[in-house]
C-alpha positions in Angstrom: 0.0 0.0 0.0 1.4 3.3 -1.0 1.6 6.1 1.7 -0.7 9.0 1.4 0.3 12.6 1.7 -0.3 13.4 5.4 2.1 12.3 8.2 1.2 11.5 11.9 4.1 12.0 14.4 4.0 10.5 17.8 6.3 12.6 19.9 7.7 11.8 23.5 7.9 14.8 25.9 9.7 15.2 29.1 8.4 13.5 32.3 9.7 16.3 34.5 13.2 17.5 33.3 12.9 19.8 30.3 16.4 19.0 29.5 15.2 15.6 28.2 13.3 17.1 25.2 15.4 16.0 22.3 16.4 18.3 19.5 14.4 16.1 17.1 11.3 16.4 19.3 11.6 20.3 19.2 11.9 20.3 15.5 8.9 18.1 15.1 6.9 20.3 17.3 8.1 23.4 15.4 7.0 22.1 12.0 3.7 20.6 13.0 0.6 21.8 11.2 -1.5 21.0 14.4 -0.5 19.2 17.7 -3.0 16.9 19.3 -2.5 17.2 22.9 -3.9 15.3 25.9 -4.3 18.6 27.8 -3.8 21.8 25.6 -3.0 23.8 28.6 -0.2 21.6 29.7 1.2 21.4 26.1 0.8 25.1 25.7 3.1 25.6 28.7 5.7 23.3 27.2 5.6 25.1 23.9 5.9 28.5 25.7 9.0 27.3 27.5 10.7 26.3 24.4 9.5 29.3 22.4 7.3 27.5 19.9 3.8 28.5 18.9 1.6 26.0 16.9 -2.0 25.3 16.7 -3.4 22.9 19.4 -6.3 20.6 19.5 -7.3 18.5 22.5 -7.4 14.7 22.3 -8.0 12.8 25.5 -9.7 9.6 26.7 -13.1 11.2 26.7 -13.1 12.7 23.2 -10.7 10.8 21.1 -13.5 9.0 19.1 -14.9 12.4 18.1 -11.5 14.0 17.3 -10.2 11.3 15.0 -12.3 11.9 11.9 -11.1 15.6 11.9 -7.5 14.6 12.4 -7.8 12.1 9.6 -9.2 14.9 7.4 -6.3 17.0 8.2 -3.9 14.1 7.2 -5.9 13.5 4.0 -5.4 17.2 3.2 -1.5 16.7 3.5 -1.0 18.1 6.9 1.6 17.0 9.6 -0.2 16.1 12.7 1.9 15.7 15.9 0.5 13.6 18.9 1.7 14.3 22.4 0.6 13.4 26.0 1.0 15.4 29.1 4.2 13.7 29.7 6.4 10.7 28.3 5.5 8.6 25.3 1.8 8.7 24.1 -0.4 5.6 24.2 1.5 4.2 27.3 -1.4 4.6 29.7 -2.3 7.7 27.7 -4.7 8.3 24.8 -3.8 8.0 21.1 -4.3 4.4 20.2 -7.5 5.1 18.0 -5.8 7.8 16.1 -2.6 5.9 15.5 -4.4 2.6 14.5 -6.9 4.4 12.1 -4.2 6.5 10.6 -1.9 3.5 9.9 -5.1 1.6 8.5 -5.9 4.5 6.2 -2.4 4.4 4.7 -0.9 7.5 6.3 2.8 7.5 7.5 3.0 7.1 11.1 6.4 8.1 12.6 7.7 7.7 16.2 9.9 10.4 17.7 11.2 8.5 20.8 12.2 9.9 24.1 11.3 9.8 27.8 9.1 7.2 29.5 8.6 6.5 33.2 8.5 2.9 32.3 12.0 2.6 31.0 13.4 5.2 33.3 12.2 3.2 36.3 13.5 -0.2 34.8 16.9 1.4 34.3 17.3 2.3 37.9 15.5 -0.6 39.7 18.2 -3.0 39.5 15.8 -5.9 38.8 15.9 -8.1 35.8 15.0 -6.3 32.5 15.5 -8.9 29.9 11.9 -9.7 30.1 9.2 -7.4 31.7 5.6 -6.6 31.3 3.8 -3.3 32.0 0.4 -3.5 33.7 -0.4 0.3 33.8 -2.7 1.4 36.7 -4.3 -1.4 38.9 -7.9 -1.2 40.0 -8.8 1.6 42.5 -11.1 -0.8 44.5 -9.4 -3.2 46.8 -11.4 -6.3 45.9 -10.7 -5.7 42.2 -7.1 -4.9 42.8 -6.5 -8.0 44.9 -8.1 -10.1 42.1 -5.8 -8.6 39.5 -2.7 -9.3 41.7 -3.7 -12.8 42.3 -3.7 -13.5 38.7 -0.2 -11.8 38.4 1.3 -13.5 41.4 3.1 -16.2 39.3 4.2 -14.0 36.5 8.0 -14.7 36.1 8.7 -11.4 34.2 9.5 -8.2 36.1 6.2 -6.2 36.5 5.9 -2.4 36.0 2.9 -0.5 37.4 1.8 3.2 37.6 0.1 4.1 40.8 -1.6 7.1 42.4 0.3 8.5 45.4 -2.7 8.2 47.7 -3.1 4.4 46.9 0.6 3.4 47.0 0.5 2.2 50.6 -2.6 0.1 50.1 -1.2 -1.3 46.9 2.1 -2.3 48.4 0.2 -4.0 51.2 -1.8 -5.9 48.7 1.2 -6.9 46.7 2.8 -8.3 49.8 -0.2 -10.2 50.6 -0.6 -11.7 47.1 3.0 -12.0 46.0 4.7 -12.7 49.3 6.3 -10.3 51.8 9.8 -11.0 50.6 9.5 -10.2 47.0 11.9 -7.4 46.0 10.5 -4.2 44.5 11.4 -0.6 43.7 9.2 2.5 44.0 10.4 5.3 41.8 8.9 8.7 42.8 9.1 11.9 40.7 11.5 10.4 38.2 13.6 13.2 36.6 12.2 15.9 38.8 13.8 17.9 41.6 12.6 15.5 44.3 13.2 12.2 42.5 13.5 9.4 45.1 14.1 5.7 44.6 12.9 3.3 47.5 14.2 -0.2 47.4 13.4 -3.3 49.6 11.0 -6.0 49.9 7.2 -5.5 49.4 6.8 -5.6 53.2 9.5 -3.2 53.9 8.2 -0.7 51.2 4.6 -1.1 52.6 5.8 -0.2 56.1 7.8 2.8 54.8 5.0 4.0 52.8 2.7 4.2 56.0 5.4 6.1 57.9 6.9 8.4 55.3 4.9 11.3 54.3 7.0 12.2 51.2 6.4 8.5 50.0 2.9 9.3 49.1 3.5 12.5 47.1 4.2 12.9 43.3 4.0 10.5 40.4 4.9 7.0 41.1 6.2 4.0 39.0 6.4 0.7 40.8 8.8 -2.0 39.6 8.3 -5.6 41.1 10.5 -8.6 40.8 8.9 -11.5 38.9 7.9 -14.6 40.6 10.6 -17.3 41.2 10.5 -20.7 39.4 7.5 -22.8 40.7 8.5 -25.4 43.3 5.1 -26.3 44.5 4.5 -29.8 45.7 0.7 -29.2 46.2 -1.6 -32.0 45.1 -3.4 -30.2 42.2 -6.2 -32.7 42.1 -6.8 -32.2 45.7 -6.7 -28.5 45.4 -9.2 -28.5 42.6 -11.6 -30.9 44.4 -11.4 -28.6 47.5 -12.1 -25.5 45.3 -15.0 -27.2 43.5 -16.7 -28.2 46.7 -16.3 -24.9 48.5 -17.6 -22.9 45.5 -20.9 -24.5 46.1 -21.1 -22.8 49.5 -18.9 -19.8 49.4 -17.9 -16.9 47.1 -14.6 -17.3 45.1 -12.3 -15.2 47.3 -13.4 -17.1 50.5 -13.5 -20.5 48.8 -9.8 -19.8 47.6 -8.7 -18.9 51.1 -10.2 -22.0 52.7 -8.9 -24.2 50.1 -5.4 -22.8 50.4 -5.5 -23.5 54.2 -6.6 -27.1 53.6 -4.2 -28.1 50.9 -1.1 -26.0 51.6 -1.4 -24.2 48.3 -1.0 -20.5 48.1 -4.0 -18.2 47.9 -3.3 -17.1 44.5 -3.1 -20.8 43.2 -6.4 -21.4 44.7 -8.0 -18.2 43.6 -7.0 -18.9 40.0 -8.8 -22.1 40.1 -11.8 -20.4 41.9 -12.2 -17.7 39.4 -12.1 -20.1 36.5 -14.9 -22.2 38.1 -16.9 -19.5 39.7 -19.6 -19.5 37.1 -20.5 -23.0 37.1 -22.5 -23.6 40.4 -23.9 -20.7 42.3 -23.2 -20.5 46.0 -26.0 -22.2 48.2 -28.4 -19.8 49.7 -28.0 -19.1 53.4 
């Protein structure tokens, strides 16, 4: 398929330190016909700082579907459209997926102008394995949903990267310690590249305790890196565990069934919960 006239450029912007804006990113912003920004006020401040003035249009999670046809029309007219988020690389827990996918499908050239990302910045300083990792974005805000997500990830062998809101970091670390084990190593990277950048290292239990007692810990933007699960060495009788879970699900909700089954068989709660959630829809709990 031959490329059409317009061009979409996806530009990474600083996550805190303005010195991280590359010369190429600046040139791309200067040459844009229009800049699609997650928050036009934030991007306007960035442009003013570097002495650039270009037309802005908002593109965020709540209006992307409505904005895409207009931006595709601009590309059809031969314009250069630049996509930025508030900070870091667009599409990584930020809007832009629909625009990029539809522009590519329509045959327009899509270019990446790489640069800062809190994900790679945190991995670079964490001191945890980086040969294989997975990014999970933000965990659920509600405790029950968050614990369920973590139970499913408890045996993931790759290093895990999360974003977390500062007011939830203490609770999330406590939940991680409960689901992954208190001794799992982790790193909390706070305010990366900014004046108050702080890197906290330790076990999940140590970090959870520090988060509760250190007021600065629960401030600013946070990236959390957690060591992957060690190789499985379980000697649990899987058939016994499955039978226990199946029986308990007839009387109890999945979370409680998993907890009881784990105590009876010596399995971890996450192992039991994985079985419980797979079988939760087969037989409803008995009425009390």
